[in-house]
N, C-alpha and C positions, 0 to 999 in steps of 0.2 A: 296864643299856645295851643289853645285845644280847637281846632277848625270846627266850624259848625257841621253838624250831621243832619240837621232837619230835612234836607233833600232825600236822605238817606232812608228816612224813616218808613216811606211806602213800601219799598222792598222788604225792610227789615221786618214791617209789619206783617206783611204776607208770608216771609219766612217762619215769623213766630207762629202764624196761624197755621202754618202748612206743617210746621212739627207738631201741633197740638193734633190736627187731623190725621196725622201719620202716626201718632201714638195711639188713637182711638181704633185706628184700622189695621195695627199690625198683625200680621197672623200670631197666633200663639197669646194674643193678648185678652182672652176672654175673662180671665180672673182679676176683679178688679183689684185686689189686695196686690197685684204684682205691678200696678200702675198708679202714678201721681200725678193730679192738675190741679193748682192752686193759682187762685188770684188774690194778689196782696198789695200792700203799698201804705200812704199814710197820707191825711191832709196836713200841711204845716202853714201857719201864720207867723211872720216875724216883724216886729216892731223894732227898729233900728234909730237910736240917737246919735248921731255922728257928731263929735263936736269939732272937728275939723272940716276936710273936703276932699274926697277922691273922684277920680274919674266917674263921671255920672253913668256910664254904661256897665259901671262894677260898683255901684252903692250899695246893692244888697249883700255885700260880703267885704272882707277887707283882705286886700291883697296888697303887700307892701311896693310890689312895682308899679300899682295904679296910686300911688301917693303923689301929688306933684310937689316938685322941688321950686317952683316958680311961684310965689305968692299970689293968690287971687286967679290963678290959671283957670280953674274950674267954678269962680265964684267965692263968695265970703264964707268965713267960717260957720259952722253949724247946719245941720240939715236932718229932717224928719224922714224916714223910711218904713213903708210897711209893703211887705212882700209876701207872696204865696208860691214862690219860684221853687223852693226846695219840695214841694210836693211831689209825691212818686206814684207811679203805677207799674206794676210788673205781671207776667204770668211765668210761670216755672213748671216742670212737669218730668216724668221719666218713666222709664219701664225697667224692671230687673232682667229681663233677659231678650236682647235682641240679636238673635243668630249667635248666641251664647255669651253676649256682652252685654253689661248694664248701658243704658242709654238716657241721657239727661238733656235738658234744654232749659234755656232763660231767655225771656225779653222784657227789657225794662228802660222805662224813660222818666226823665222829671221835667219841669219846665224852665230850666235855668239857660235861658239863651246866652249862647257865646259866638265866638265867629263873627259872621256878618250879622246875626242875630243878637249881638250883645247887647245888652240893656232890655230885652224884652223878656216878657212871660211868655214862652212858647216851648214847644217840644223840643226836648234834647234827648238824644238816643244815649244811653249808658250801659247795657248789655244787650248782645244779640247773638246768642251763640249755641252750639251743640255739642255735646261730648259722647263719643262711644267708644266704651273700654279707655284704652290709653290716648286716643286722638282727640283733640279739640279743635273746632274750626269756627271763626266768628270774632266779634269785638267782646274783649273783656280786660281784666286788669292785666297790664303789661308783666311778664315776669321779672323785668328788672324791679318792679313796684312790689312792695310789701304793705297790702292794704290794712293789716292787722297793727301797725304802729300809729294809723289815724287815732287819735285821742276822741274821748268822750265829750266832744266840744258841739254845740249847736251854729256856731258859724259856718256857713256851707263851704267856703274853700279849705280853711283850714291851714295847718303849718304850712310855712313856705318853704323850708329847707327838706322837705321828705320827697322822694321820686312819687309822682302821682301821675299815671296816664292810663286810661281804658283805650287798647289799641286793636284794630284789626290784627288777626294772626292765625298761623297754624301751629299747634303745639304738640308736643309728644312728651307723655310723662313716663318715664320709665320704671320709677319706683315710688310708691304712694302707700306708705302705712302707718302705724302708731307712731315711730321713731323717725323714718327717713321719707323725706320726700326730694324727687330730682327730675327736673325737666328743661326741655329746650325748645325754642320756638324760632319761626321767622316771622318779625313783624312789620307792619306798615311804616317805611320810612318818612321821616319829615324834618326837613332841614330847615331852621330860622337863621336866615342871613342878615348880619348888620351890616350894609356898605361904608358905614363911618364917615370918615372925611373925604372917600372918593369923589361924593357931590360936589365938593369944593373944586377938584381938579378937573373932572369930566362929568357933569350933570347928567350927562346921556347915559353912561355906563352906570352912575351910580343908582338911575331908577329903573335901569333894566336888567341888572344882575340878579337871576333867581335860582333856587334849588333845581338841581338835577339828580334825581333819587333813580338809579338804575339798579340796584340790589336791595334787598330786603335787610333790616337791621336783625343781628343775631342775638338772641338773649337766652340766657342758663339760669338757674335758680336750684339752690340746695339748701334744705331746713334739717335741723337736727332737733326734734321736741324730746327733751329730757324728763319726761314724766310731769310733776306736781309743778316744778321751779320754773317752766316756761320753754322756751325754744331760742334758737339762733338760726339766723338765714343768712346766706351769702348769695347775692346775685351778680350777674357781670354782664356788659354788652359790648358789641363792636358793632360800628357804623361805617359806611362809605359815604362820607359827607360831599356831595358833588355840586358845582356850581357853573353856571353859564351864563353867556349875555345875549340878550335879544337884540336882533337887528344888526349885527355886526358880522365880518367875513369870519365863517366857520365857528360863530358863536363865542369868540374868544373877546375878553379874559374867560378862560374855563378851567377846569381843574378837579381834584379830589384831594381830601384830607381825610386821615383815619381818626375815628372817634371812639373812644373807648371809656369805660367806667366800672368801677366796683360799688355795692351798695351792702352794708353789713347791718342788719337789723335784729332787734331783739324784743319779746315780750318777757319780764322777770316778774313772777307772781309774788306778791309780798302778804303774805296771810291768806284769808279764805277767797276775797275777790280783788282785792286791790293789786296793781300793776304798775311797773315801770315801762313806758314804751320808748325806745330808744333807736335811733338810726344814724349812719354817718355815712356820706355818699360822696365820693371823688372820681373825677376825671377828664376828659378834654371832648367838646363837642357833644354835652348831654343834657343842654338846657331845654331840649323841646321834650324831655322825660320829667322835668322837675315840676312841682306843684305850683312855682311861682320865680320869675327873674330869670335873666341872662340871655344868651344868645348863643347858637351852636358855632357860627363861623364869622369871623370878623378880619380886616385888612391888617397886616403887620408888615412894618419897615417904614421906608421915606420914598417921597415922591420920584417916581423913576426906578424904583426897585420894591413894588409892593408885591405881596404873596398874599394868600388867604391861610388863615391859622385857626385850628379848633381851639375854641377858648376854654380855659381850665375853669373849673368850678368845684367849690364843696359844699356841701349841705349837711346841717345838723338838725337834729330834731328830738327832744327831750321832754317828755311829758309823764305825769302820774295821775292816773285815775283812783280815786279813793271813794269807797262807799260806806257812808257815815251808818247806813242800815238799809233794809231791804228797798226804802222807799226814797232816800236822799242821797245824792252823792254829789262829789266835786271833781273837777279835772282842771289842772294846772300846768303849766308849763311856757317852754320857749323854743323857738327855730330860728334858724338863720340861713340865707343863701350868700355864697360869697363868690363873686367873680373877679379873675384876674384879668382885668381889660388889657386889650392888645394898644400898642402905642400909636394905632391911626383909628382908633375909635374916637366918636365924638365925645365932647365934654360932657354933654347930658346923658352919656349912656349909663345903663344900669349897672351899678357896682356891688351894692349891699343891701340885701331886704332883711329885716327882723320884724318877728311876729311873737306876742306873748299874750296869754288870756288866762282867765280864772272864771270858774263859773259856778252855781249852785242849781242843782236839777232834782225836780218832784215827780215821782212816778207813783202816784197813788193805786194805780192799776196797769196791767201790762199794756193795756191799749193807750193809755193817756201819758203825755209827758209834759210840762211846765217848766219853765226854766229861766233865769237870767244869766249875763254873760258880760264881762267886762274884757275889752279887746284893746291892744294897743299895737302899732306898727311903726316902722321906720324905714324910709328909702334914703340912702346915700348913692350919689352919681359919681362918675368917673374924675370929675372936678372937685369933688369931697364936697359938695354942695349937698345938704341933707334936709329932709323935712319929716314930721310924724304925724300920726292921727292915732285917737283914740275915741272909742266908742263904747254905746251900752246897748245890748241886745236881748230883747224878751220873746220866747218863744212859746208857743202852743202847739203841740201835735196828737192827732190822732192816728193810731195804727190800725189797719184792719186786714183781716185774713181769712178767707173762705175754707182754709184747711183743706184736705184733699175731698174733691168734688167727684172723683171717680170711684 
């Protein structure tokens, strides 16, 4: 679901360093108090005891879609995993006044390989963007996403049923103050196609259907912050889901389907620090934006009368972050992704993924975190076959920051 971006690291790194150099060299930037430049990140080590088994490329996190529903598919039950893939490094900075407007940038990566690098400890780009006034360009959180509902968990991937995608985009923020925020963006399209049982009818077509993304995705986000109680946010998306077939006359079968969705999220404060983190998302053809599970397009109908269908999906995430005191905290909750499979998807197609966890975290100092977490996940397929996994994760993390070095 998240294509590998390691190949894009070199230009992104040059972009980040160029932004830093620009920040230093900009006219009128002589006063250090007007500029910031910070190096930050953390070193992380995870020990995971998995009591079942998942796809080995994804063993360092628990994604329900990677739980096998065929016994023994990835080997026998039980596995010990030690990982440093969550380790993160970044630089960020800004200047108060660049031609009358504030400027800021961020460049950040971790080491959790995905896409063609899945299963490897390798550089993965997270953020690479600049903001000048109301305009943002680069890769960062999609406007369709609300990163503030990601709970205080130590598992890397987190709740399955929330929107989660960092996407290249061009964004314009019309309003951003203490009460209201409204923005729109054109984002990189990405269309995940399931050829389903077409392979059984025509293996050549089934193997050669590909996405045809000829227009960007359009996203919008509105947030209302109501003072001390928290906020509520509504985000929407419109997508043109295209497909075509390689090696055929005029690339047929081909076509387009409309994808769309709404994502309603909120943080509700309870007491001084505790909060409820909740979200519900629904739409057609939005699986590429989900944290886990599903597909955007799939075949619908009967042999001889097939068409592409934008697949319906509903996601729910509900967590509670509780702070026992300044050093001890617990996060617990549940999340689900549910797909309305088309009638021509394969029996083994993903249908439902559930995710639940509870932890106990200790922060003896702002730079240090130690914790343990119990996780449970379940996958159910189109033919109602299901399987579950449960594991324990222990984490030690050291945060570092240079502070402003300008």
